[in-house]
N, C-alpha and C positions, 0 to 999 in steps of 0.2 A: 504494500500499499504506499509506504513512504517513498519507495523507489519510483512508483508510478507518478506520485505527486512531483518529485524532483524532475523526472523526465518531462512532465507537462510544463513545469516552470522553465526548463531549458528550451522547450519548444516556443513558449510565449516570448521569452527574452530574445531568442534567435530570430523569431518571426518579426519582432519589433525592429530589430537592427536590419533585417533583410528589407523591410519596407523603406528604410532610409536609403539603402543601396538601390532599390528599385526606382525610387523618386529621383535619385541622382542620375541613374541611367536614362530615365525619361527626359530629364533636364538636358543631358548631353545630346540625345537623339533629336528631340523635338524643338526645344527652345532654350538657348543659353540665357534668355532673359527671365527665366523662372524665378531668379532671386528677387525679382520685383514683387513677388508675393511675400517678401520678407517684412519684418516689423519696422515701420518707419515712425519714430516717435513724433507725437503731436499732429500727425496728419490723418485725416479720416480714412483715406485709402490704406493707410498703414495699419489700421485695426485688424485687417484680415491676417496680418502677419502674426498676431497673437496665436492663432491656430496653426498657420502654415510654416512659420520660421523654424521650428525645431526639426522639420523634415528636410530643409534645404541646406545645402553646403556649397561653399565657394568652389572647391576643387576636391580631387581625390584625397589629397593629403589631409585636408580639413575633415573629410568624412572618416578617413582611417583613424585619425587621432581621437575622434569621438566614439567610434564603434566599439573598440575593446573595453573601454572604461564603462560605457553605457551598458554593454552586455553583462559585465560582472556586477555592477550596481543593481541592475534590474533583477538579476538572478538572486542576489542576496535579499533584496526587498521582497520579491515574490515568494521566496522560501520562508520569509517571516510571516507574511500575510498577503495573499492576492487582493483581498478586499481593501485592506489599508493601502496597498500600493496603488490601486486604481484611484482611490480617493486622494492620495498624496499627489499623484501625477496630475490629476485635475486641478488641484490647488496650485501646483508648481507651474503648469502651463498657463492657466488663466490668470492667477494673481501675479505671478512673476512677469508674464507678458504684459499685463495691464500696467504694472509698475514701470517696465521699460518704456512702454508707450507714453506714460505720463512724465517720467523723469529722465529718459534717455536723451543723449545728445541729438539735437535737431539736425535734419538733413543727412542722416545716416541710415543705413539699412542693416538691420540685425538679422542674421541667419545662423542656423546651426543648433545642434542638440546640447551644446555646452551649458546652456541655462538649465536644462533638464538634469544634466549631470550634476551640476552644483546643487540643484534642488534636492536630488536624491541623496547627495552627501549630507546636506543639512538635515534632511528628514531622518536618515539613518544614524547620524551622530546624536541627534537630540531625542529620538523616540525612546531610547533607553533611559535617558535622564528624566524625561517627563513621565514615563510610565513607572519608573522606580521598581522595575522587576529585573531579576538577574539575567534572563535570556536576552531581552532586548538590550540590556546594558552591555552584555558581551558583544553583541553585534555593533553597538556604538563604539566600543573600544577597538574592535577589529577594523572597522571602517576608518577610525581616526588614525591608526597605525598604517593602514594601507594607503589612504588618500588624504590624510590631514595636511600633508605638505603642500598640496595643491591650493590650499586656502591662502597661502602667502601671496598668490597671484591677485587676490582681492585688494592688496595694498600696493600693487605695481601697475603702472600704465604701460600697456604694450600696444603700439600702433597696429591697427587692423584687427584687434581683438575686442569683442564687446564686453567691456568691464561691466556695463549695466546689466547685461544678461547674466553674467556670472554672479554679481552681487544680489540682484533681485531674485534670481533662481535660488540661491542659497537661502536668502531671507524667507522666500515662500516655502521652501522645504522645512525650515524651522517652524514657520507658521502651521504647516500641515501636521508636523509632529505634535505641536501644542494642541491643535484642534482634534487630533486623533488619540490624545493621551489616555482617554478613558476607554478606548476601543480594546477589545480582546482579540489577540492574534490567535489563529487556529493552527498555525504551523509550529514547527520546532517541538 
């Protein structure tokens, strides 16, 4: 039973990352202007990017750098609780994207799954702290040791990298952990 559940989680995580690759392939074949569906802060047409931006990547290197980390974080989160992961992802994508739209640098286009990655890191780091149970706390500690170093990028400006997506993704992940603190996980 546990093996079946893990296998299904691997399928879900792999399928999610495969969708990113499929979207990138469609982008290459059909229209290189696909990134215009990205999130453009402060512009009404940029609102669509709240939903579409996490699926769009500038190039293959951008996609590759997000794929592995996203796969691992999704697998960890899904293994903890599929229901909580779905709820956390909704908060991360919608609240994080809305915050980028409201506070992000104007006249920029934000694309990529890194906001979701930072959101999952925030969610997984804080779910153990907020739930005050040993199993989610072990997950929080493991995620901190595996990916905590990436949080230093929140304090560094890097040209061409969406600091707003990283910051607001992380903040929305923490918000999701707070909102889901009383939820019971059915995994582990």
